[in-house]
KEFI-500124 format. One record per residue (C-alpha): residue in one letter; residue number from 1; x, y, z negated. Coordinates in pm, 1 decimal. Layout:
N
+---+-----+----------+----------+----------+
| r |   k |       c1 |       c2 |       c3 |
+---+-----+----------+----------+----------+
| A | NUM |        X |        Y |        Z |
...
+---+-----+----------+----------+----------+
end
This chain:
365
+---+-----+----------+----------+----------+
| r |   k |       c1 |       c2 |       c3 |
+---+-----+----------+----------+----------+
| M |   1 |   2100.2 |   2053.6 |  -2277.2 |
| T |   2 |   2346.1 |   1713.5 |  -2280.8 |
| T |   3 |   2124.2 |   1415.0 |  -2200.1 |
| S |   4 |   2180.2 |   1061.4 |  -2190.4 |
| S |   5 |   1950.7 |    771.4 |  -2035.5 |
| T |   6 |   1949.0 |    407.4 |  -2130.5 |
| S |   7 |   1743.1 |    137.1 |  -1952.4 |
| S |   8 |   1683.7 |   -176.0 |  -2038.5 |
| S |   9 |   1790.9 |   -493.0 |  -1889.9 |
| E |  10 |   1499.1 |   -767.9 |  -1747.2 |
| H |  11 |   1428.4 |   -911.8 |  -2055.9 |
| C |  12 |   1284.4 |   -723.6 |  -2348.2 |
| T |  13 |   1505.3 |   -542.9 |  -2610.8 |
| P |  14 |   1504.3 |   -793.4 |  -2923.0 |
| E |  15 |   1181.3 |   -764.5 |  -3041.1 |
| L |  16 |   1244.6 |   -614.8 |  -3392.5 |
| V |  17 |   1291.1 |   -280.1 |  -3198.9 |
| I |  18 |    902.4 |   -264.4 |  -3196.1 |
| V |  19 |    776.5 |   -425.5 |  -3510.6 |
| G |  20 |    809.0 |   -105.9 |  -3743.6 |
| P |  21 |   1002.4 |    200.0 |  -3889.2 |
| D |  22 |   1302.8 |     27.8 |  -4045.5 |
| S |  23 |   1358.3 |   -222.6 |  -3767.5 |
| I |  24 |   1320.0 |    122.0 |  -3508.7 |
| V |  25 |   1595.9 |    310.5 |  -3710.0 |
| A |  26 |   1842.8 |    -25.4 |  -3775.1 |
| A |  27 |   1818.1 |    -75.1 |  -3361.7 |
| L |  28 |   1896.4 |    270.3 |  -3269.9 |
| P |  29 |   2231.4 |    251.9 |  -3217.9 |
| Y |  30 |   2273.6 |    -69.2 |  -3031.2 |
| I |  31 |   1979.9 |     89.3 |  -2839.7 |
| I |  32 |   2193.0 |    362.9 |  -2707.9 |
| G |  33 |   2550.0 |    217.3 |  -2752.6 |
| F |  34 |   2635.1 |    455.1 |  -3065.8 |
| T |  35 |   2546.7 |    640.8 |  -3359.8 |
| P |  36 |   2313.2 |    945.8 |  -3280.5 |
| H |  37 |   2351.8 |   1260.4 |  -3424.1 |
| D |  38 |   2183.0 |   1608.9 |  -3360.6 |
| S |  39 |   1933.7 |   1406.4 |  -3124.3 |
| L |  40 |   1616.8 |   1366.5 |  -2976.6 |
| V |  41 |   1596.0 |   1016.0 |  -2905.1 |
| V |  42 |   1236.1 |    872.7 |  -2702.5 |
| M |  43 |   1199.5 |    513.2 |  -2656.5 |
| W |  44 |    932.4 |    465.8 |  -2340.7 |
| M |  45 |    778.0 |    115.4 |  -2300.3 |
| R |  46 |    613.8 |    -83.7 |  -2095.3 |
| A |  47 |    424.0 |   -404.2 |  -2190.2 |
| G |  48 |    583.8 |   -426.4 |  -2522.1 |
| C |  49 |    947.3 |   -369.0 |  -2398.5 |
| V |  50 |   1136.0 |    -56.3 |  -2466.0 |
| R |  51 |   1194.1 |     10.1 |  -2040.8 |
| L |  52 |   1431.0 |    348.8 |  -2101.2 |
| T |  53 |   1583.1 |    520.8 |  -2404.7 |
| M |  54 |   1667.4 |    848.7 |  -2353.0 |
| R |  55 |   1900.5 |   1068.6 |  -2615.1 |
| L |  56 |   1928.3 |   1476.1 |  -2573.8 |
| D |  57 |   2061.3 |   1689.7 |  -2780.4 |
| L |  58 |   1840.8 |   1884.1 |  -3009.3 |
| P |  59 |   1760.7 |   2245.9 |  -2903.2 |
| P |  60 |   1943.1 |   2518.0 |  -3135.1 |
| I |  61 |   1765.7 |   2686.9 |  -3414.0 |
| G |  62 |   1502.7 |   2900.9 |  -3291.7 |
| A |  63 |   1523.5 |   2791.8 |  -2927.0 |
| S |  64 |   1214.1 |   2732.6 |  -2753.0 |
| P |  65 |   1145.6 |   2343.0 |  -2738.7 |
| L |  66 |    985.3 |   2397.2 |  -2408.8 |
| G |  67 |   1254.7 |   2297.6 |  -2194.4 |
| W |  68 |   1361.7 |   1953.0 |  -2389.3 |
| I |  69 |    956.2 |   1880.8 |  -2375.5 |
| E |  70 |    966.5 |   1921.9 |  -1996.3 |
| A |  71 |   1280.3 |   1703.5 |  -1987.1 |
| V |  72 |   1131.0 |   1400.0 |  -2179.4 |
| M |  73 |    775.4 |   1426.1 |  -1951.9 |
| E |  74 |    960.0 |   1378.8 |  -1642.0 |
| H |  75 |   1020.7 |   1037.7 |  -1743.5 |
| R |  76 |    643.3 |    931.2 |  -1815.2 |
| G |  77 |    596.1 |    736.4 |  -1505.9 |
| T |  78 |    413.8 |    407.4 |  -1582.1 |
| H |  79 |    520.4 |    372.3 |  -1936.9 |
| D |  80 |    246.7 |    268.1 |  -2120.1 |
| E |  81 |    372.8 |    330.5 |  -2498.8 |
| V |  82 |    651.4 |    601.6 |  -2653.2 |
| I |  83 |    858.2 |    568.1 |  -2966.3 |
| V |  84 |    998.6 |    925.9 |  -3042.1 |
| C |  85 |   1286.9 |    971.3 |  -3300.1 |
| I |  86 |   1455.6 |   1319.3 |  -3420.9 |
| V |  87 |   1854.5 |   1240.1 |  -3572.2 |
| P |  88 |   1935.1 |   1560.8 |  -3709.3 |
| S |  89 |   2355.8 |   1590.1 |  -3734.4 |
| N |  90 |   2364.7 |   1566.8 |  -4091.9 |
| D |  91 |   2174.2 |   1472.4 |  -4454.4 |
| E |  92 |   2143.0 |   1835.4 |  -4557.3 |
| G |  93 |   1798.8 |   1796.5 |  -4590.9 |
| A |  94 |   1494.2 |   1671.7 |  -4369.2 |
| R |  95 |   1282.1 |   1948.8 |  -4450.0 |
| T |  96 |   1296.7 |   2324.3 |  -4376.1 |
| P |  97 |   1253.7 |   2594.8 |  -4631.8 |
| N |  98 |    857.8 |   2596.0 |  -4534.8 |
| G |  99 |    817.0 |   2283.5 |  -4658.6 |
| N | 100 |    799.5 |   2113.5 |  -4235.1 |
| L | 101 |    982.8 |   1813.6 |  -4127.2 |
| R | 102 |   1298.8 |   1963.2 |  -3938.7 |
| A | 103 |   1217.2 |   2006.7 |  -3542.4 |
| H | 104 |    863.0 |   2032.6 |  -3606.7 |
| D | 105 |    776.6 |   2276.5 |  -3359.5 |
| L | 106 |    958.2 |   2050.3 |  -3063.6 |
| I | 107 |    769.0 |   1747.7 |  -3217.9 |
| D | 108 |    392.9 |   1932.9 |  -3228.8 |
| G | 109 |    464.6 |   2046.3 |  -2855.1 |
| L | 110 |    556.0 |   1684.9 |  -2737.5 |
| L | 111 |    263.6 |   1490.7 |  -2883.2 |
| L | 112 |     55.4 |   1736.8 |  -2780.4 |
| R | 113 |    199.3 |   1672.6 |  -2436.6 |
| L | 114 |    173.2 |   1290.7 |  -2485.0 |
| Q | 115 |   -157.7 |   1300.6 |  -2597.2 |
| A | 116 |   -275.0 |   1518.8 |  -2286.6 |
| Q | 117 |   -152.3 |   1245.9 |  -2094.6 |
| S | 118 |   -313.9 |    940.7 |  -2288.2 |
| C | 119 |     35.7 |    822.1 |  -2374.5 |
| P | 120 |      6.8 |    613.1 |  -2687.7 |
| I | 121 |    286.3 |    698.5 |  -2925.2 |
| R | 122 |    403.6 |    360.5 |  -3111.5 |
| D | 123 |    599.4 |    568.1 |  -3376.5 |
| C | 124 |    722.2 |    929.1 |  -3426.5 |
| L | 125 |    991.0 |    938.1 |  -3679.7 |
| L | 126 |   1293.2 |   1216.7 |  -3867.2 |
| I | 127 |   1618.6 |    997.7 |  -3925.7 |
| V | 128 |   1858.7 |   1081.5 |  -4166.9 |
| G | 129 |   2126.7 |    847.4 |  -4249.2 |
| D | 130 |   1922.7 |    486.0 |  -4394.1 |
| R | 131 |   1602.8 |    729.5 |  -4453.8 |
| W | 132 |   1323.0 |    789.3 |  -4227.7 |
| W | 133 |   1039.1 |    994.1 |  -4248.8 |
| S | 134 |    705.0 |   1003.8 |  -4045.0 |
| F | 135 |    565.8 |   1275.5 |  -3820.0 |
| L | 136 |    223.0 |   1077.3 |  -3793.3 |
| C | 137 |    160.4 |   1023.2 |  -4194.3 |
| A | 138 |    129.3 |   1300.5 |  -4434.3 |
| E | 139 |     17.0 |   1020.6 |  -4729.6 |
| P | 140 |    291.6 |   1058.1 |  -5033.5 |
| E | 141 |    155.2 |    673.5 |  -5118.7 |
| C | 142 |    307.7 |    552.4 |  -4761.5 |
| C | 143 |    523.5 |    844.1 |  -4642.8 |
| P | 144 |    714.1 |    981.3 |  -4949.0 |
| P | 145 |    845.1 |   1331.1 |  -4954.9 |
| D | 146 |   1179.9 |   1170.1 |  -5014.0 |
| G | 147 |   1163.3 |    994.0 |  -4703.2 |
| T | 148 |   1169.1 |    565.1 |  -4695.7 |
| E | 149 |   1523.9 |    392.9 |  -4723.9 |
| V | 150 |   1544.1 |    141.2 |  -4447.4 |
| D | 151 |   1513.6 |   -211.1 |  -4549.7 |
| P | 152 |   1906.6 |   -368.3 |  -4551.7 |
| R | 153 |   1732.5 |   -735.2 |  -4486.7 |
| V | 154 |   1618.2 |   -568.8 |  -4183.5 |
| V | 155 |   1926.9 |   -391.8 |  -4107.8 |
| D | 156 |   2123.9 |   -712.8 |  -4106.8 |
| E | 157 |   1829.4 |   -900.8 |  -3918.9 |
| V | 158 |   1858.8 |   -633.8 |  -3635.3 |
| A | 159 |   2252.8 |   -647.1 |  -3629.7 |
| A | 160 |   2255.5 |  -1004.3 |  -3603.0 |
| R | 161 |   1993.7 |  -1034.9 |  -3340.2 |
| F | 162 |   2192.5 |   -740.7 |  -3120.7 |
| A | 163 |   2530.0 |   -969.3 |  -3191.4 |
| L | 164 |   2367.3 |  -1264.1 |  -3061.5 |
| A | 165 |   2225.4 |  -1066.9 |  -2727.9 |
| G | 166 |   2611.6 |   -906.3 |  -2737.8 |
| V | 167 |   2536.8 |   -594.5 |  -2789.7 |
| A | 168 |   2763.9 |   -397.9 |  -2981.2 |
| R | 169 |   2732.2 |    -34.5 |  -3081.7 |
| L | 170 |   3005.1 |    234.2 |  -3118.8 |
| P | 171 |   3100.1 |    539.7 |  -3316.2 |
| S | 172 |   3002.9 |    808.7 |  -3086.4 |
| R | 173 |   2883.6 |    891.0 |  -2771.5 |
| Q | 174 |   3211.9 |   1007.6 |  -2691.6 |
| S | 175 |   3342.2 |    636.2 |  -2753.1 |
| V | 176 |   3142.3 |    538.4 |  -2523.0 |
| L | 177 |   3196.9 |    723.4 |  -2251.9 |
| A | 178 |   3588.0 |    654.1 |  -2264.3 |
| I | 179 |   3526.8 |    315.7 |  -2133.6 |
| C | 180 |   3508.5 |    437.5 |  -1803.8 |
| A | 181 |   3740.2 |    770.1 |  -1844.6 |
| P | 182 |   4039.1 |    751.8 |  -1639.7 |
| D | 183 |   4356.9 |    661.4 |  -1810.8 |
| V | 184 |   4592.2 |    905.3 |  -1598.9 |
| V | 185 |   4900.8 |    672.9 |  -1695.7 |
| V | 186 |   4742.1 |    380.3 |  -1547.7 |
| Q | 187 |   4614.8 |    526.0 |  -1250.2 |
| A | 188 |   4957.7 |    711.6 |  -1142.0 |
| T | 189 |   5077.7 |    346.4 |  -1200.2 |
| H | 190 |   4824.6 |    229.0 |   -978.5 |
| R | 191 |   4830.1 |    480.9 |   -698.8 |
| P | 192 |   5155.7 |    345.4 |   -522.9 |
| L | 193 |   4975.1 |     10.5 |   -541.0 |
| V | 194 |   4656.6 |    124.8 |   -381.2 |
| R | 195 |   4862.3 |    253.3 |    -92.0 |
| Q | 196 |   5060.0 |    -59.2 |   -107.4 |
| A | 197 |   4780.7 |   -279.6 |    -34.1 |
| R | 198 |   4628.7 |    -51.9 |    209.7 |
| R | 199 |   4957.9 |    -73.6 |    443.8 |
| A | 200 |   4957.9 |   -441.5 |    354.5 |
| L | 201 |   4599.0 |   -466.2 |    537.5 |
| A | 202 |   4705.7 |   -290.4 |    803.7 |
| A | 203 |   5006.1 |   -467.3 |    898.4 |
| R | 204 |   4820.4 |   -811.1 |    879.9 |
| L | 205 |   4570.0 |   -645.5 |   1126.6 |
| R | 206 |   4861.8 |   -562.0 |   1333.0 |
| S | 207 |   5022.7 |   -875.2 |   1376.8 |
| A | 208 |   4724.4 |  -1061.6 |   1416.5 |
| V | 209 |   4657.7 |  -1250.1 |   1782.4 |
| E | 210 |   4278.0 |  -1190.2 |   1689.3 |
| P | 211 |   4238.3 |   -862.2 |   1469.6 |
| S | 212 |   3853.2 |   -883.2 |   1416.7 |
| G | 213 |   3934.8 |  -1277.6 |   1306.6 |
| A | 214 |   4181.2 |  -1160.9 |   1077.2 |
| L | 215 |   3981.6 |   -901.6 |    952.4 |
| E | 216 |   3702.1 |  -1147.2 |    838.2 |
| A | 217 |   3953.7 |  -1384.5 |    709.6 |
| W | 218 |   4104.7 |  -1068.6 |    493.0 |
| R | 219 |   3712.1 |  -1034.4 |    374.3 |
| D | 220 |   3618.7 |  -1404.1 |    268.2 |
| E | 221 |   3956.4 |  -1419.1 |     54.2 |
| S | 222 |   3870.1 |  -1088.2 |    -84.5 |
| I | 223 |   3512.3 |  -1139.9 |   -189.7 |
| G | 224 |   3619.8 |  -1499.4 |   -315.2 |
| S | 225 |   3923.2 |  -1356.9 |   -520.9 |
| I | 226 |   3657.9 |  -1072.2 |   -658.3 |
| R | 227 |   3395.1 |  -1309.2 |   -738.1 |
| H | 228 |   3639.4 |  -1534.5 |   -936.8 |
| W | 229 |   3765.4 |  -1211.2 |  -1088.5 |
| L | 230 |   3418.7 |  -1112.9 |  -1188.4 |
| L | 231 |   3215.1 |  -1395.0 |  -1322.0 |
| E | 232 |   3479.8 |  -1695.3 |  -1389.7 |
| S | 233 |   3715.2 |  -1733.4 |  -1632.5 |
| W | 234 |   4030.1 |  -1536.5 |  -1557.5 |
| S | 235 |   4239.2 |  -1331.0 |  -1764.0 |
| P | 236 |   4537.3 |  -1071.8 |  -1604.8 |
| T | 237 |   4897.5 |  -1159.9 |  -1682.5 |
| P | 238 |   5153.3 |   -948.1 |  -1564.8 |
| Q | 239 |   5242.8 |  -1093.9 |  -1235.9 |
| D | 240 |   4861.3 |   -989.0 |  -1183.4 |
| S | 241 |   4900.2 |   -642.2 |  -1191.4 |
| H | 242 |   4871.5 |   -589.9 |   -814.5 |
| E | 243 |   4550.0 |   -801.9 |   -830.3 |
| P | 244 |   4337.0 |   -468.5 |   -980.9 |
| A | 245 |   4446.5 |   -243.4 |   -657.0 |
| Q | 246 |   4380.3 |   -511.8 |   -420.9 |
| I | 247 |   4009.4 |   -546.3 |   -553.1 |
| M | 248 |   3982.8 |   -131.3 |   -521.1 |
| V | 249 |   4065.2 |   -171.3 |   -179.9 |
| A | 250 |   3852.6 |   -440.4 |   -108.3 |
| L | 251 |   3555.8 |   -322.8 |   -259.3 |
| C | 252 |   3596.3 |    -17.5 |     -8.8 |
| D | 253 |   3479.4 |   -265.3 |    246.4 |
| V | 254 |   3102.2 |   -248.5 |    255.1 |
| R | 255 |   3087.2 |   -601.8 |    374.1 |
| V | 256 |   3255.9 |   -731.0 |     85.8 |
| R | 257 |   3126.4 |   -470.7 |   -224.1 |
| D | 258 |   2793.0 |   -607.9 |    -79.7 |
| T | 259 |   2861.9 |   -978.2 |    -85.4 |
| V | 260 |   3012.8 |   -965.0 |   -430.8 |
| L | 261 |   2718.7 |   -752.7 |   -518.3 |
| W | 262 |   2512.3 |  -1041.9 |   -359.1 |
| E | 263 |   2707.5 |  -1322.9 |   -554.0 |
| V | 264 |   2646.6 |  -1099.3 |   -928.9 |
| A | 265 |   2295.2 |  -1138.2 |   -855.5 |
| K | 266 |   2279.9 |  -1479.9 |   -785.4 |
| S | 267 |   2490.3 |  -1598.5 |  -1076.4 |
| R | 268 |   2295.4 |  -1714.4 |  -1360.0 |
| H | 269 |   2598.6 |  -1868.7 |  -1583.9 |
| H | 270 |   2856.2 |  -1576.9 |  -1605.2 |
| D | 271 |   2906.7 |  -1336.2 |  -1886.6 |
| A | 272 |   2757.6 |  -1019.6 |  -1789.1 |
| H | 273 |   2950.1 |   -820.2 |  -2060.9 |
| R | 274 |   3289.3 |   -962.0 |  -1969.9 |
| A | 275 |   3183.7 |   -893.9 |  -1618.0 |
| F | 276 |   3099.4 |   -518.0 |  -1730.8 |
| D | 277 |   3460.1 |   -514.9 |  -1941.6 |
| R | 278 |   3652.6 |   -663.8 |  -1637.8 |
| A | 279 |   3516.7 |   -380.1 |  -1407.9 |
| A | 280 |   3557.8 |    -61.6 |  -1635.5 |
| E | 281 |   3956.7 |   -183.3 |  -1684.4 |
| V | 282 |   3953.2 |   -154.3 |  -1311.8 |
| L | 283 |   3738.0 |    131.3 |  -1293.5 |
| R | 284 |   3965.7 |    309.8 |  -1535.5 |
| A | 285 |   4268.6 |    241.5 |  -1334.4 |
| A | 286 |   4142.5 |    370.6 |  -1016.1 |
| P | 287 |   4305.3 |    717.4 |   -827.5 |
| R | 288 |   4137.7 |    901.0 |   -631.7 |
| G | 289 |   4000.7 |    775.3 |   -318.5 |
| V | 290 |   3901.0 |    432.1 |   -430.8 |
| I | 291 |   3708.4 |    489.4 |   -753.3 |
| A | 292 |   3328.3 |    556.5 |   -587.5 |
| P | 293 |   3311.4 |    158.5 |   -489.6 |
| I | 294 |   3437.5 |      1.1 |   -832.1 |
| G | 295 |   3247.9 |    300.1 |  -1021.0 |
| T | 296 |   2960.6 |    207.9 |   -863.3 |
| V | 297 |   3007.6 |   -171.6 |   -903.8 |
| T | 298 |   3033.2 |   -113.0 |  -1290.0 |
| A | 299 |   2777.6 |    144.8 |  -1318.9 |
| L | 300 |   2545.1 |   -122.5 |  -1155.9 |
| L | 301 |   2687.3 |   -421.7 |  -1426.2 |
| A | 302 |   2587.2 |   -212.4 |  -1675.5 |
| W | 303 |   2269.0 |   -150.4 |  -1593.6 |
| L | 304 |   2245.6 |   -531.2 |  -1584.7 |
| I | 305 |   2309.7 |   -546.3 |  -1985.7 |
| G | 306 |   2084.6 |   -273.3 |  -1998.2 |
| D | 307 |   2338.9 |     16.9 |  -2112.5 |
| G | 308 |   2229.8 |    347.1 |  -1888.4 |
| V | 309 |   2494.2 |    545.8 |  -2100.0 |
| R | 310 |   2769.0 |    374.6 |  -1943.0 |
| A | 311 |   2605.6 |    320.4 |  -1650.6 |
| T | 312 |   2567.5 |    694.0 |  -1623.5 |
| A | 313 |   2891.6 |    731.2 |  -1743.2 |
| A | 314 |   3077.6 |    531.1 |  -1426.2 |
| L | 315 |   2830.3 |    725.4 |  -1199.6 |
| D | 316 |   2962.4 |   1033.8 |  -1295.9 |
| R | 317 |   3313.4 |    913.6 |  -1179.8 |
| V | 318 |   3147.7 |    842.8 |   -864.5 |
| S | 319 |   3009.6 |   1142.8 |   -823.7 |
| A | 320 |   3319.6 |   1351.6 |   -901.0 |
| D | 321 |   3503.0 |   1108.0 |   -627.1 |
| D | 322 |   3274.3 |   1110.2 |   -367.8 |
| P | 323 |   2947.2 |   1274.7 |   -427.2 |
| D | 324 |   2748.9 |   1139.2 |    -83.5 |
| Y | 325 |   2801.5 |    753.7 |   -229.7 |
| S | 326 |   2433.4 |    664.4 |   -145.3 |
| L | 327 |   2440.4 |    346.1 |   -337.5 |
| A | 328 |   2543.6 |    545.5 |   -631.0 |
| E | 329 |   2257.6 |    794.5 |   -603.1 |
| L | 330 |   2021.3 |    533.7 |   -530.5 |
| L | 331 |   2125.0 |    356.7 |   -837.8 |
| R | 332 |   2125.6 |    681.5 |  -1038.2 |
| G | 333 |   1778.0 |    732.4 |   -913.5 |
| S | 334 |   1661.0 |    413.5 |  -1060.3 |
| L | 335 |   1807.2 |    457.7 |  -1404.7 |
| A | 336 |   1634.1 |    825.1 |  -1439.5 |
| A | 337 |   1315.6 |    654.2 |  -1362.3 |
| G | 338 |   1376.4 |    390.2 |  -1597.0 |
| L | 339 |   1311.5 |     97.4 |  -1342.6 |
| P | 340 |   1436.0 |   -230.8 |  -1491.1 |
| P | 341 |   1709.8 |   -404.8 |  -1302.2 |
| S | 342 |   1469.0 |   -697.9 |  -1220.2 |
| G | 343 |   1377.9 |   -536.9 |   -967.6 |
| W | 344 |   1717.9 |   -486.7 |   -789.3 |
| L | 345 |   1803.7 |   -864.0 |   -845.7 |
| E | 346 |   1418.4 |   -941.1 |   -683.6 |
| M | 347 |   1542.8 |   -706.2 |   -389.3 |
| M | 348 |   1899.6 |   -895.9 |   -367.4 |
| S | 349 |   1736.6 |  -1245.8 |   -419.3 |
| R | 350 |   1526.8 |  -1193.9 |   -100.4 |
| L | 351 |   1857.2 |  -1144.4 |    124.5 |
| D | 352 |   2105.8 |  -1437.5 |    218.7 |
| R | 353 |   2454.1 |  -1417.2 |    138.8 |
| D | 354 |   2490.8 |  -1404.9 |    539.8 |
| A | 355 |   2284.6 |  -1078.5 |    611.8 |
| C | 356 |   2531.2 |   -907.2 |    347.5 |
| R | 357 |   2832.4 |  -1074.9 |    497.4 |
| R | 358 |   2769.6 |   -955.3 |    820.9 |
| G | 359 |   2628.9 |   -631.2 |    722.6 |
| A | 360 |   2313.4 |   -712.3 |    873.6 |
| A | 361 |   2119.6 |   -617.8 |    565.8 |
| A | 362 |   2197.7 |   -228.9 |    591.0 |
| P | 363 |   2191.4 |   -133.0 |    235.5 |
| P | 364 |   2331.2 |    220.2 |    161.6 |
| R | 365 |   2670.3 |    293.5 |    162.1 |
+---+-----+----------+----------+----------+
end
């Protein structure tokens, strides 16, 4: 069973997502990040906002839907409303030979579980291309047997709203995952640069009259450099080819990493999508041994823009490199629980920069 989860950012997903079936269909690819196929999509809501979106592969024909139902219900939590969508892989027809909507057994079981837990169901749709059918309505005047075509004006309005929010969609899940996938050619280029950066730091500390002071100076320089790279106007040039390797090495220092994360939490004027893109570019180039810190930072930045698919992809890179990297596992748990990133932002706001800089905050490794 393949699954991916997308948690929303601290602000509400554009309101058209919850206005009606047309807007749900139009918004779905933007919420997930790609156009789903052969998918069960569940959008958990709290206080009128989409807080967690789950995508699971549909069960094979004839398979028991129980495992899929249990996987969905694990995320019930404190969410107070839900939208459920079935998206077949093709448009061969929305109905089975006996007249039921496809995946009716799965939906029947899931709706019973949701009702048993007193979870209101905002909508439950089957979506094929630009048409939808409702599992909750059998009235032909409202929901015709041939489905209802999505209003193109709603499609345009939803696309405009997400474009203004800086949210794009990609053609497939593989395209989304590729954003955090390793680039083996670039990795090979940066492997010796990482070794060079580590040797340069070691030589600097060895030659220093006061090594501890030299280490603190290096940390301050690294934090300033990474902050500038991540949050301010900066674009790489050929002579900056060493910069990603230095960033990878610097983020391996917990005090550097946590102070950078504090800077991210406190910044209110940076371009969050651009920050994610920059971090993902370095993650693709990172060789083994330095993936975990930049991967965790990349995942956190994806979480902050409400993109749990990319966040999970980055965390999978971390797990492959260092399965015991505890900050990544803490973040993975937050994503799985559908927690909004505002909770992390609030936690960081209660710390001061000096606490992170000195390691006094004692966050996870």
